[in-house]
N, C-alpha and C positions, 0 to 999 in steps of 0.2 A: 865810239870805241869803248869797250868795257875796261874798267880799271882792274889792274892785276897787282897782287901783293908780291913780296920778294920771292915767294916760292912758285909764282906763276899762277896762283889760284885767282879766279875771278871774284872780285869783291862786289857784293850787292848790298844795298841798304836793307835793314830789317823792315818788313812791311808794318805800317802803323795800323793798329787794330782799334784805336779809339776814334770816335767820330768828333766832329767839331762841337756838337752839342755836349758831349761828354767832356771834352777839353775845357769848354767854357764853364761847365759845372764844377770841375776840379779847380779851375783858376779862381772862381768865386768863393769856393770853400777855403782855399788857401788865403785869399785876401781877408776873409772874415776872421780866420784864425790869427793872422798877423795883426789885425786891428785889436783883437782882444789881448794879445800878448803885449802890444805897445801900451795898452791901458792897464796892464798889470792884472788882468782877469784871467782865470784858468779857462782853457778851452777843453770841453769834454772830448772833442774829437782827437786832440793831441795828447791826452792823458796817457794812453797806452804807449805812444812813442817816447814821451818823456820818461816814463817808468822804465822802458827798455834801455834808454840811453843812460839814465842817471841811477837806476835801481829804485826799488820801492823804498820810500822813506819809512823808517821805523819810529814809532812815537818815543819820546824821551820820558823817562821815569823821574818824577819830581821827588817822590819819597815812597818808601815802603812801610806800610803799617802792619804790624803783627796783631791780629785780633783774636 
């Protein structure tokens, strides 16, 4: 029997569009990124995500020289 929500609509799961091979590739990439993070190394793949979450870091100015 189909599941229905409170309004009586039939609830169906969203069809998965990713294949097992794609799922495995994503999992491997995530594992690699997490390993680099644990080692304290930056991950080129995650750089955009980090910048979006934390904002782009601006360089600090040590001193200004008037020439």
